[in-house]
Each structure stands twice: as C-alpha cells, then as structure tokens.
C-alpha positions as CSV (number, residue, x, y, z in Angstrom):
1,M,0.0,0.0,0.0
2,K,1.3,3.4,-1.0
3,L,0.9,6.2,1.5
4,K,-0.2,9.5,-0.3
5,N,0.0,11.9,2.6
6,P,3.4,11.9,4.2
7,S,2.0,13.0,7.5
8,Y,0.9,9.5,8.1
9,L,4.3,8.3,7.9
10,L,5.3,11.0,10.4
11,V,2.7,9.7,12.8
12,I,3.8,6.1,12.7
13,L,7.3,7.1,13.3
14,L,6.3,9.1,16.4
15,V,4.3,6.2,17.8
16,F,7.2,3.9,17.2
17,A,9.6,6.3,18.9
18,V,7.4,6.5,22.0
19,L,7.1,2.7,22.3
20,S,10.9,2.4,21.9
21,C,11.4,4.8,24.8
22,K,9.1,2.7,27.0
23,K,11.0,-0.4,26.3
24,S,14.4,1.3,26.9
25,G,13.3,2.4,30.4
26,I,14.1,6.1,29.9
27,D,10.6,7.5,29.8
28,L,9.2,9.7,32.5
29,P,8.0,8.0,35.8
30,A,4.3,7.2,35.7
31,V,1.8,9.2,37.5
32,Q,1.0,7.5,40.9
33,T,-2.5,6.6,41.4
34,L,-2.1,6.6,45.3
35,P,0.1,9.4,46.3
36,A,1.0,10.5,50.0
37,H,-0.7,13.7,51.3
38,L,1.7,15.9,53.3
39,A,1.0,19.2,55.0
40,F,3.9,21.5,56.0
41,V,3.5,24.0,58.9
42,N,6.3,26.7,59.3
43,V,6.9,27.5,63.0
44,L,10.3,28.9,62.6
45,P,10.3,32.1,65.0
46,K,10.6,35.7,63.9
47,G,8.6,35.2,60.7
48,F,11.1,33.3,58.5
49,P,9.2,32.1,55.4
50,A,10.2,28.8,53.8
51,N,9.5,26.5,50.8
52,F,9.1,22.7,50.8
53,Y,11.2,20.6,48.4
54,I,11.1,16.8,47.7
55,N,14.2,15.5,45.9
56,G,15.1,19.0,44.9
57,T,11.7,19.9,43.5
58,R,9.6,22.7,45.1
59,Q,6.2,21.2,46.3
60,N,4.2,24.4,47.4
61,S,3.1,27.2,45.1
62,N,3.3,30.0,47.6
63,R,6.0,30.5,50.2
64,I,4.8,29.5,53.6
65,G,5.0,32.2,56.2
66,F,5.3,32.0,60.0
67,V,2.8,29.7,61.6
68,E,1.1,29.1,58.1
69,S,0.3,25.7,56.6
70,S,0.6,24.6,53.1
71,G,-2.5,22.4,53.4
72,Y,-2.3,18.8,52.2
73,L,-0.2,18.4,49.1
74,N,-0.1,15.2,46.9
75,V,3.5,14.0,46.9
76,I,5.5,11.0,45.6
77,T,5.7,7.9,47.9
78,G,8.5,5.7,49.1
79,M,11.9,6.7,50.5
80,Q,12.4,10.4,49.4
81,T,14.7,13.5,50.5
82,I,12.8,16.4,51.9
83,S,14.3,19.8,52.3
84,F,13.1,23.1,53.7
85,K,14.8,26.2,52.3
86,D,14.5,30.0,52.9
87,T,12.8,32.1,50.1
88,T,15.8,34.3,49.3
89,I,17.9,34.1,46.1
90,S,20.4,32.0,47.9
91,R,17.9,29.3,48.8
92,S,19.7,28.4,52.0
93,V,18.7,25.0,53.3
94,Y,17.1,25.1,56.8
95,F,16.7,21.4,57.1
96,T,17.1,18.2,55.1
97,S,16.4,14.6,55.7
98,A,15.3,11.2,54.2
99,I,11.6,10.2,54.7
100,N,9.6,7.2,53.9
101,L,6.1,8.2,52.7
102,R,3.4,5.5,52.4
103,P,0.6,5.7,49.7
104,D,-2.6,7.3,50.6
105,T,-1.4,8.3,54.2
106,L,-1.8,11.7,55.6
107,Y,1.2,13.6,57.3
108,T,2.0,16.9,58.9
109,I,5.5,18.1,59.3
110,F,6.1,21.0,61.5
111,L,9.4,22.9,60.9
112,T,10.6,24.3,64.1
113,G,13.8,25.5,66.0
114,K,15.9,28.7,65.8
115,P,17.5,29.9,62.6
116,G,20.7,31.8,62.3
117,N,24.1,31.3,64.0
118,G,23.9,28.8,66.8
119,G,20.4,27.8,65.9
120,N,19.0,24.3,65.7
121,I,16.4,23.6,63.2
122,S,14.4,20.3,63.2
123,T,11.0,18.8,62.4
124,V,8.1,17.1,64.1
125,Q,6.4,14.6,61.9
126,T,2.9,13.3,62.5
127,I,0.7,10.6,60.8
128,D,-2.8,12.0,60.7
129,T,-5.0,9.0,61.5
130,A,-8.1,10.7,62.7
131,I,-11.0,11.0,60.1
132,V,-14.4,12.6,60.1
133,D,-17.1,10.7,62.1
134,N,-20.4,10.8,60.5
135,V,-22.0,9.2,63.6
136,N,-20.5,11.2,66.5
137,T,-20.8,14.9,66.1
138,K,-18.1,15.8,68.7
139,P,-15.0,17.1,67.1
140,K,-11.6,15.5,67.4
141,V,-8.6,17.5,68.8
142,R,-5.0,16.7,69.4
143,F,-2.1,18.9,70.7
144,V,1.5,19.4,69.3
145,N,4.1,21.3,71.2
146,V,6.5,23.1,69.0
147,A,7.2,26.0,71.3
148,V,10.9,26.3,71.7
149,N,12.3,26.8,75.4
150,A,8.6,26.6,76.8
151,P,8.4,24.5,80.0
152,A,6.6,21.3,80.0
153,F,2.9,21.9,80.5
154,T,-0.5,20.1,80.7
155,V,-3.1,21.2,78.4
156,Y,-6.7,21.8,79.7
157,L,-9.6,22.1,77.2
158,K,-13.0,23.3,78.6
159,D,-13.4,24.1,82.3
160,K,-15.7,21.2,83.7
161,P,-15.3,18.4,82.9
162,Y,-12.1,19.1,81.2
163,I,-10.1,17.3,78.7
164,K,-6.4,17.3,79.3
165,F,-3.2,16.3,77.5
166,S,-0.5,15.7,80.2
167,N,3.2,16.5,80.2
168,Q,3.5,18.2,76.8
169,T,7.3,18.7,76.4
170,Y,8.8,20.1,73.4
171,K,8.0,18.2,70.2
172,T,5.4,16.1,72.0
173,V,2.4,15.0,70.0
174,S,-0.8,14.0,71.8
175,V,-3.5,11.5,70.6
176,F,-6.7,12.8,69.3
177,D,-9.6,13.2,71.8
178,R,-13.1,14.3,71.5
179,V,-14.1,17.7,72.7
180,D,-17.5,19.5,72.8
181,T,-18.6,21.6,69.8
182,G,-18.6,25.3,70.0
183,R,-16.3,27.9,72.0
184,I,-14.2,26.2,74.4
185,S,-11.3,27.4,76.7
186,I,-7.7,26.5,76.4
187,K,-5.2,26.6,79.5
188,L,-1.7,25.7,79.6
189,K,-0.3,24.9,83.3
190,N,3.3,24.5,84.1
191,I,3.7,20.9,85.4
192,N,6.2,22.0,87.9
193,T,4.6,25.1,89.4
194,N,0.9,24.5,88.3
195,A,0.9,28.1,87.2
196,I,-1.2,29.0,84.1
197,I,1.2,30.1,81.4
198,L,-1.5,30.6,78.7
199,S,-5.2,31.1,78.6
200,D,-7.0,31.3,75.2
201,S,-10.2,29.8,73.5
202,I,-11.1,28.2,70.2
203,T,-14.3,27.5,68.3
204,L,-14.8,23.9,67.1
205,Q,-17.3,22.8,64.6
206,P,-19.3,19.6,64.6
207,R,-17.4,16.5,63.3
208,G,-14.3,18.6,62.7
209,V,-10.7,17.2,63.1
210,Y,-8.2,19.7,64.5
211,T,-4.7,20.0,65.5
212,L,-3.8,22.6,68.1
213,F,-0.1,23.6,68.5
214,S,1.9,25.8,70.7
215,Y,4.7,28.0,69.3
216,N,7.2,30.8,70.4
217,S,8.6,30.4,73.9
218,N,7.5,31.3,77.5
219,N,9.1,34.7,77.2
220,N,7.0,37.9,77.5
221,G,6.5,40.4,74.6
222,I,6.3,39.6,70.8
223,D,7.7,36.0,71.1
224,S,5.4,35.1,73.9
225,L,3.8,31.7,74.0
226,K,0.8,31.2,71.8
227,V,-1.6,28.5,70.4
228,K,-2.9,28.1,67.0
229,S,-5.3,25.5,65.2
230,I,-5.1,23.6,62.1
231,V,-8.2,22.1,60.4
232,N,-7.2,18.5,59.3
233,H,-10.6,17.7,58.1
C-alpha cells in the first residue's frame, strides 16, 4: 500500500519512537494513582518564610509564612529526600532529611527551631490518622508542642469536665480526643509550678478534626507563648 500523505508516515514514526522509549526504560515516571498527602507548617520564629522540596523539586506554590500551613499536598511515595529552604535568592537550606512516605497516608510536618548562628532547626512529623466521624458529632482534637524553650505543661480544654493532654514537652504529639462543639477554653499549666502560662479559646465545628499547636517560647513580649489551630478535616 502506498501512502499518499507523508503526515501518516510521521505519525507512525512518532508512535514507534514512544514505544521504543518505554522499552528502553528512559521514559518519565508514571503518575502514581495513590500518592501520599503531606502538609507543612512553618513554626520558625521571627517570621522566617520557607519553601518545601522533595528530591530538589519545590512542592508548594506560595511560600509558607510564619505559623502558616501549606495544606495537604499530593506527593510521591517511598523513600524520598525532603528539604526546607529559605525564600531568598540563595535558597539556603534550613533542614533536610530522608523520609519514607506511604501511599494514601496523611502526614503533617512542623518545621521548628531557631534559624541563624547557633540555631538548631528540626522537624516534628505526625501521621494524621483521625478521620471525620459521621455518627458522633463531637470534634476530634490533638495537641503538638513546638514552642521552643517553653516549659513542660499540661493542656486543659474546657472548664468542667475538662479534657487534658498531660506533660506536653517540646516536640510532644498527643493522641486525638473528643471535645464539645462550640467555643471552648484552652489553659496551659506549668507541670512543675501549676501556674497558668497561657489562657485562650477556640471555636470547634461539629465533626471537625483539629490539631492545636503551641509556638514561640515562654518569654514575654512579641515572642510570647501562643496557640493556633489547624483544620485537618
């Protein structure tokens, strides 16, 4: 058979080239059907923004400011190298490490510590196992302490009866517990002196899943101890 249109021949050659690449193993990696889901929270003090990388490729579209979260990002699974870098032209590395990410698993990574000379930057990694409960309307809450230099404390949610997370030292991650819907009080008490070092409140929606985290230190002033919430679901 004689081909009258030379464009047909070009199409055949392109298809053959694609198939040859796949056989040789030099084609691009296939898109994964079950990625991992990872949220990055920047808790570096004094407002240092950061970007998140996996194997040298930036994952977040907008830089993540102080106490901001990227939300869950779909990321490649398996053993990977994660890095957090500053947002200047130099792209200085704050932290880098290997991590094993499982398919269809939710993670949150808190970037914490003190940047600069003599600083020590590290991470707190959580696996976010709590899911929305369609039967019980009470929200689920956990607590993560990423407040550098803060004393160990116990977290009290509500007044009476209260829910508490005991002995929250730096980098401690509590289990999820159920709390009433609506506006609830938060009190942090120094475990050694029983003094209240922070009082605050938060509004929780029915069936919500939340992470509360402490940040800054126990100093007075602009860097005083604070608590913020993340909506996981």
